[in-house]
N, C-alpha and C positions, 0 to 999 in steps of 0.2 A: 766476469764470474758473477753469478747471482747469489743471493743469500741462501737459497735452497741448495745450491752446489757447495757452498762453504759448509753448511750443516752436514751434508753427506760426507764431505771430506773429514770433518771433525769426528763424526761417528765412526769412520773407518780408520782413524788414527789414534785410538785409545783416549780421546777426550770424552768427558761425560758432562751432562748438564748438572749445574750446581743445584743444591737444595733450594726449593722455593717455598714460600709461605702460601697458605691457602688464599690470602688476599691478593697475591700477584695476578696480574691480568694474563689471560691465555696467550695474548700476542707476545708477551715477554718470556715465554717458556723456552725459547731458543736463543735468548740473548746472553745468558751467563753460562760459562763453561769452566771446567778445571781439568788439569792434567796432573796426575800424581807423579811428582818428580822423585821423591824419596819416601818410601813407606816407613822406614825406621824413624825418620825425623818429622813425619807428617808435613812434608813440604809440597806445596801445590803451585803450579803455574795457573794463573787465572786469566780468562779471556772474556771480554765484553764486546758484543756486537752493537754498534751505535750507528744505525742507519746503514751507510755503505762503508763504514770504517770498522776496524778491529783495534781495540785497546787491549794491550797485553802486558801483564806483569810477569816477567820471566825470572826464574831463580837460577842464576849461574852458579852452580855448585862445583867447587874445586876441593883440593886437598886442604882441609882445615878452614875453609871460608865459604860464605854464600853472599853473592852480590845480588841485589834486587834491581832489575832493569825494567824500565817502562818503555813501551813502544806503541806507536800509532801507525797502522798499515791500512792499505786498501785490501780487499779480499785476496787479490792475486799476489800482492806483495807478501802478505802473511804466509800463504801457501808456499811460495818460493823460499822465504826465509826459514820456515819450519822444516821443510824438506832438507834444506842445507844443514841445519842444526842437528837433525836426527841422523844424518849420514856421516857424522864425524867419527 
């Protein structure tokens, strides 16, 4: 999977680009993403594209707790993992 395929996947799965500063480079506009996990608590999963890898901070929210989990994936590994999480 190429970066453009991953970006298309993110756009079609409710991920949105994170806010950027005017001084950020144009190349970095597709590198930072967020997924709103809990509107009431302002909880977001964050994803950073670093070359050919995805760095993810995932909020595992349960009854009365939130665990913060960090992952490092290839593009294909991330898509497979995310699809598995969202189909629970």
